[in-house]
N, C-alpha and C positions, 0 to 999 in steps of 0.2 A: 505493499500501499504505499502512494507517496500520497498522497492528498492528507491534509490532515484533519482531523479525528475530530469531530465535534459532535459523535454522540455514547450514550455507555454502551451502546451496541457495539460499532464501528469499533469502540476503545477493545470489544469482546473483541471483535472478529480479527486485529492484530493482533493480538496478542495470544490468539488461536495459532494464525498462521507463522508460530514460530516454534509451536508444536515438532512444526519438519526436521527441525535444530535439534537433531539428538542430546541424550544427556552429552554431555562434556564439562568436566572436570580440570579444573583450575581458574585459576583466580585474574591472569593480564586480562580478561576481556571485560568481567568485573573491575576492576581497577580501572580503567580508563573510561570506558562508560560514566561511570563516578563524580573522577574528574572532570568528564565535560559536560555532570552537572553540577557542578561544582563543589565536591564531594562534603553532601550531606551525610555522612552517614560520622562524621567528624562535631558532630553539631550535638548531636546528646548519647551521656552517658546506659551503656547498653549491663544487659548481664545474656550471657551468648548459654544457649542450652544445647548438647547431642545425648546422642542417645539412644538405642534398638529400640528399645519401648521404654515408655511413661514419658519421654522429652513432654510431650503439647502437653498433657495433665497439672505436671508439674508449671511449665509455662502458665498456665493459666489457672491455676491454685495460686501463683507467686502475682500474677497481674490481679486477680482480687485482692491481695493482701494489699497489693503497692498503694490500690484506689481507693481502697475502704482507708490507706492512712494518709486519705489528700493528696495525692501526688499523680499527674498527669500523665498516665502507662501506654505509652504503643506496646501491642502485642502483634508482632509478625512469625504466622505460623502458614504451617501444609502437610495436607492435600488440601481442600475444602469439601462438603459431604454435596452441596450443590451451586452453591454461586462460591465467583471466585471472590467477591466481598469479607467474605469468613477469612479471607489471611490477614488481611488490617485491621487491625484495632484497636480504640485508645479508651478506656474506662473503657463504661459501656457501649460505649456507638461506635458501628463500623465503617467504612468507610462512603461514603456519599456515593452516586451510580455520576455526576457530578464534579465530585475531586476526584472522580477513577478516571474521568475520561479527560480531565482538562489535567492530569501528570503522566497519562499516556503518554497524551501530543505534544509532552515536552520531551520525556524518555524516545520519542520517533522518531520527532525534530531533532535532535542535540545527535543520535544514534549516524546519520545525512549518510545513510546508507550500507552503515556495517549492521551485523548482525551481531545479535544473541537469543539465548536458550530464553523460553518460557518460565525459569524459574530465576534466572540472574535479570532479566526482567520487570515478573513480579518486587523481586527482592528490590533494584535499583526505588521502585514506586515505594515500597514502606519507606524507606527514607527520606527519602521526599514529603513525606506526607508524613509523616515523625516531627524532622524539619519544620516543615512548614508551621507546625503545632505546637513548639517547641516545647514537648514531652520534657518532663522530668527524668525523667525513664523512660528506657523500648527494651523489652525482654528479646530475644530474640531465639526463635524456631530454627535448626538446623535444619536440610532439607532431606540428606544424605551423608552419612559421612562425617566431615568434619573441616578436615584436614585439605579442601582441596572446596568444599562448596562453601557458594555463590557470598550466601552471611561471613566468610573467616575474611573477613575484610576488618575488622573493628577490631579494637584494641580496648577488651570491656573495664567494667567493675568487679565481673564476679564472672569465672566459668565452670558449666555443671555438668557433669556425664554425669545420666541415669542410671542406662543398664548397656551390657553388653553381649550379643550375643548373634547367631552368622543372621543376616540376611543381606537380601544387595548382591547374593556373594561374586558375580560377576564386576561387580565395579570394584568392592571393599576386602575383596577377601575369601576365601576358601577356611583357615582357620580362626581362631577364635585371638591369638595374637598379630593377626595382619586387619581383621578387623578394626580391634585394638588402638594400632598404629595411625590409623585412619584417623578412627573418636580423639583420639591424643592431640589429631591437628590443632586444637580447638584452645589448648589451652594455651599460654601465652610467659614471656620471663616476668615475673612480679606479680603475678594477677593471680588471687585465690584460687581454688579449683576446688568443690565440692562432687566430692562420687559416692554415688549409689550403688556403685557394677557390686560385687558380688563374686565374681569368679574371680580365681585366685592367676589361670594368667593375664589376665585381664589386669589385674590387679596392678603386678608384678609391671606393665608395661605403663599404667599410669603414675605406677608409685617413683621407676625412672624418669617418666616426662620432667614429670616435677620436680627429680633433683636435678636434673640437668637444667631446666628452664628456673630455679630456683620460687618457683610458685610452690607458697603454699596448700597445705594439701588436710583436707578433711574431709575423711570415710564414715560412711553409717556404719552402723555396729562396730566403730575405733575411738570412734571423734564425736558421737550424738546419736541417740538412741532414741526412738518412740514406742513406749508399752504402757501397759497398762497390769496396774498388780493389783487384784482379787476385783472386788468390783469398786474399785474407784477408776474416779477419769482417769484418762489417757493423757501420760506424764512423756512432752518431750525434754528430753539434757541435753546437752552436753557439760563441759566442765565448769564455765563460767557464769551458762546462763537454763533457765529451767522459762517452760513453757507450760501448762495446762490448759488441754484441750478437751471441751465437754462434746464434742459435734460429733463421734464416734459413740455409739452403745452396743455392746457385745454380743448383741443378735444380730447387725445389719453388716448385707451385702457389702458394703461400701469397707471391713476389712480389708480390701485386697486394695487397699491406695493406700493400704497402711508405710509401704517403702516409697512412694511418690507426697507425700502427706509429710515424713519426712525432711527427704529432701530441700522440701518448697520451708517449710517451717528456716532449717540449717540457713537458707540462703536470706530469708528474710531476716533472721541478725544477724549475717553475718555484713549483710547491705547496713545495718546501724553505724560501721566503724567509715561510712565511707560519710556520714554525715544526714542521715535515714531518721526520723524517727519514727518505729511503729511499737509499739505493747502490745502485752502477752494478749488483751482482751484485742484490740485489734486482729490478731496474727487467728482467735480462737473465733470470730463471729465472721471473719472474711473467710473461711475452711468453709464453716458451715453451709455457707452460701453459692461457694463455688460449683460449679457443672464446666458440662465439657461434653458436647453436642456430639453423638455418634459415641462412644469410648464408654463402655460398659453403664449406659443409660436406660431407665427402666421407663418405658412408657405406658399407661394402662388409661387403657380408650375402649369397652371397661375393655379386651384382652388386654396381656398381657405381654411386652415385647420388650426383650432385653436385646438392644443393642450396639454390638463391639465389635472396632474394625479388626481387630485378631487377625493378621495374616500372615503371621512367621512359625516356626514352634513354640518360642518364650513365649508371646501370645496369648497364643492355645494353651497351653499349657494352666496360663491363669486367669484364663478365662474355666476354664473347669473346674480348678480349683476353688472358684467362687461360685459353682451353682449348688453346689450346700448348706448355704447361707438362702436359698430361694423355696418359700414351698413351693409346691407343684402337683398334678395328678402327673402328668402324660408331660413332656418333655418334648415339644417339635422343635428341629432345627431348621434353617433356612438356609441354602451354603451356597456361595460363587469363590473364585478360586485367577487369578490372573497366570493367564497359558503359563508364564516363564517364570512360575515359582516352583516351588518341587513342593505341591500338594499333597503326595501320595498318604505320608505318616496324620498331618493335620487331620486334613480327613475320615481319616479313619480312626484317631483317638475322638472326634466330636461325634463320629456315628457309631462308635461302641456305646454312647450313652443316651444317644436320641431315643425316642418312640417309634418320631416319623420323620426322616429326613428326606428335606424340598433340595434338590439343584436343581443352581438355577443360573442366568445369564444376563449378568448388568450389560448399559450399552456402553458399551468400552471396545474396541480394537484388541484391547492386551487379555480380556477376558476368555478362561477356558469353556468348547461344549460343553453342556450339561453330562453329556453321553461322553466325553472324557472321561470329567468327573466317574461315573459310575465305573467305568472301566479300572478305578484302583479299588474300589472298596471290594473288601475280600468276605471271604461268603460269613463268614463267623460277624456281620454286621448288624449296625439298623435293621430293629424290626420290618419296617416299612423304606422303602426309598419312592422317593417323587418326583420324578422329570419336567422340568417347567423350560416352557423354552423364552420366559421375561419374567420379570420381578413381580411383573403384575399380575400375570396365572400365578407368581406362587403365592401373593398375598392373599388371591381371589380364593385360594384354593382354603388357606389357612386358616379362611375369618369363616370360610363354612363347615369344616370340618375340630376348631376348637373350642370350647369350655372356658369361662373366665377363669374354672379354677386350675387351665391348664398355664405354658410358659411358652413361651416362644420365644428363641434366639434367635438372630441373624447376625453372621458372622466372617470371615474368610478374606473380606475385601470392602475396603474403604468408598471402592465404588458402588458396589452395591449398595450397602448397609446407608451411603447417601441417595442414592432410590430410592431405596426403600421408607425410611425416614420424611424424602417428601412428600412422598401420595399419602403418609401416615398423619406424617405432621404438621406437615409443611415445609415451607423454608426455613432457614438458618435466621436468617437477615428480611427479616422485611420488607 
């Protein structure tokens, strides 16, 4: 597109056309693009968050804490569920269509024919919007990996690595050590790092990188803890601080979030050393009201849907570990996967607990065919398997079959969750 962008629809088409430029890990194009825009990434203090799973949840929780504390807080995450505007948020407000269009035209004009990727473009747009609004803090979620991710152009106040497991092997490597090396690329000299990583091999890589870069390291369950004693409240504590959290009752399913909550609290406490005023009551209040659409999201209307974007083995393991906290008569699972994922083991694991397994395909060129998913199922799996050619077909079938006492899990792909959620709940961004 060579003509100016004058509408939100044109901006979306321009961005979508960048999809033809496949994933390109590296920072040269990002740095030159931002320099042409006046280096907006240098204007706002930042927290940089990487990790295989949990990074979006930690970003969302920390954003809630900082906004509740009175700071204008930008949040940049990916991917989106149904609208690209979901990626850009300041406090409780998503970017407007007008601002999205205006900044996209600024980027198009500044490129002067040079090519960048979809993610590089959205990252540049986020920096422009945050800088224009004078954010007190911005929270940046990496897209993939860390070392060569487009977000890794900032020198943040604080870095966070949530978890490390195998995912995106074609880009990040086939061993935990290789993945840890890529994600440790966000660690900057003398910038504190909070780590929620519990894999020992990954811990070794992170510890070595922090030592080499003289970055203070704070590790979950070594330097800070979140635990509940007897029937009392949950208590987050470190050597110097403690925060009482009343948000989690013993039987609530959000116990799966304990590790993410612990890292988010650690981040809030650490930001005090950068001059932010964040009291324990603020943290408790903010976390109690924090939500993250499509990630362990329970929707009741009146059938109960549990929407979770789990799409790698560690994510599916987490989903499975949470299911005993829910009461249900029958478990329906609506599942889809991307064809470039190694989905066989995950699918069989989820099929083992499902009473009815519905295999479907979201509207994505990358999506695996339901029949191919079926071929990966071992004969000892789910009692009943249904093939649904579209997400809408799967929804209609489960609405005919399920009762209010049942639980309907939708998982395997964020593309699936986004399309399904739009049908059931509507857009995240109104």
